[in-house]
Every structure is written in structure tokens, then in C-alpha cells.
C-alpha positions as CSV (number, residue, x, y, z in Angstrom):
1,M,-79.3,183.5,112.1
2,K,-77.5,182.6,115.3
3,K,-80.9,182.3,117.1
4,L,-82.1,179.9,114.4
5,V,-79.0,177.6,114.7
6,F,-79.2,177.7,118.5
7,S,-82.9,176.8,118.3
8,A,-82.2,173.9,116.0
9,V,-79.4,172.6,118.2
10,A,-81.6,172.9,121.3
11,L,-84.4,171.1,119.6
12,V,-82.2,168.2,118.5
13,A,-80.7,167.9,122.0
14,F,-84.1,167.8,123.7
15,S,-85.3,165.2,121.2
16,F,-82.3,162.9,121.9
17,A,-82.8,163.4,125.7
18,S,-86.5,162.5,125.4
19,M,-85.8,159.4,123.3
20,A,-83.2,158.2,125.8
21,N,-85.5,158.6,128.7
22,N,-88.3,156.8,126.8
23,S,-86.1,153.7,126.2
24,V,-85.1,153.5,129.9
25,E,-88.8,153.7,130.9
26,K,-89.6,150.9,128.4
27,E,-86.8,148.7,129.8
28,N,-88.0,149.3,133.3
29,K,-91.6,148.3,132.3
30,L,-90.4,145.1,130.6
31,N,-88.4,144.2,133.7
32,K,-91.4,144.8,136.0
33,E,-93.6,142.7,133.7
34,A,-91.1,139.8,133.8
35,K,-90.9,139.9,137.6
36,T,-94.7,140.0,137.9
37,E,-94.9,136.9,135.6
38,Q,-92.3,135.1,137.7
39,L,-94.2,135.9,140.9
40,E,-97.5,134.7,139.4
41,N,-95.9,131.4,138.3
42,K,-94.4,130.9,141.8
43,I,-97.9,131.5,143.3
44,E,-99.5,129.0,141.0
45,E,-96.8,126.4,141.8
46,E,-97.3,127.0,145.5
47,K,-101.1,126.6,145.1
48,S,-100.7,123.3,143.2
49,C,-98.2,122.0,145.8
50,G,-100.6,123.0,148.6
51,L,-103.4,121.1,146.9
52,Q,-101.1,118.1,146.5
53,Y,-100.3,118.3,150.2
54,L,-104.0,118.2,151.1
55,D,-104.6,115.3,148.7
56,D,-101.7,113.3,150.1
57,R,-102.7,113.9,153.7
58,Q,-106.3,112.9,153.0
59,W,-105.3,109.8,151.0
60,L,-102.9,108.7,153.7
61,S,-105.5,109.2,156.4
62,D,-108.0,107.2,154.3
63,M,-105.5,104.4,154.0
64,G,-105.3,104.2,157.8
65,V,-102.0,105.9,158.4
66,L,-101.9,107.8,161.7
67,D,-102.5,111.5,161.3
68,E,-99.0,112.3,162.8
69,F,-97.3,110.3,160.1
70,A,-99.7,111.4,157.4
71,I,-98.9,115.0,158.1
72,E,-95.2,114.3,158.1
73,I,-95.2,112.4,154.8
74,A,-97.5,115.0,153.1
75,W,-95.2,117.8,154.4
76,D,-92.1,116.1,153.0
77,N,-93.9,115.7,149.6
78,F,-94.9,119.4,149.8
79,Q,-91.4,120.6,150.3
80,E,-90.1,118.3,147.5
81,C,-92.8,119.8,145.2
82,L,-91.5,123.3,145.9
83,G,-87.9,122.2,145.5
84,L,-87.0,123.0,149.1
85,D,-85.9,119.4,149.9
């Protein structure tokens, strides 16, 4: 009888330990997915700002602005787009 009670207690203890570990793993997975999504959003933002930089520079050059000034203005717009300004 003692062996049966011990076995039941051990089984319950291992079950709780397994469930606790599983919830920690799920939480870590959700955190990792959230960080990955944030990184992907930042990359997309940088790509769109980079394309805007190229468009601004080309437009200013086409308008007759000297390249030195066109680059400077486009760079300022790029930094503003990224929120660095």
C-alpha cells in the first residue's frame, strides 16, 4: 500500500513539474515571436526610409540642386523618417 501511495504522489509531482516547465517554454516562445515581429517591422521601416532617401536625392538632383546639398537634405529626411532627428 505504501508503494502505491508513493507512486501516486510521485506521479502527481512529476506532472506538476512538467506542466510548469511547459508554461515557461510557451512564454519564452511568445516573447521570441514578439521580438522577431518587432525586428521585422523595424527592417521594413528602414527599407521604406531608405527608398525615400533615394527618391528625395534623385528628385532634388533632377530639380537642379547641387549633389552636395541634395545628399544633405535627403539624409536629414532619412533620419527624420527613422525618428533619429
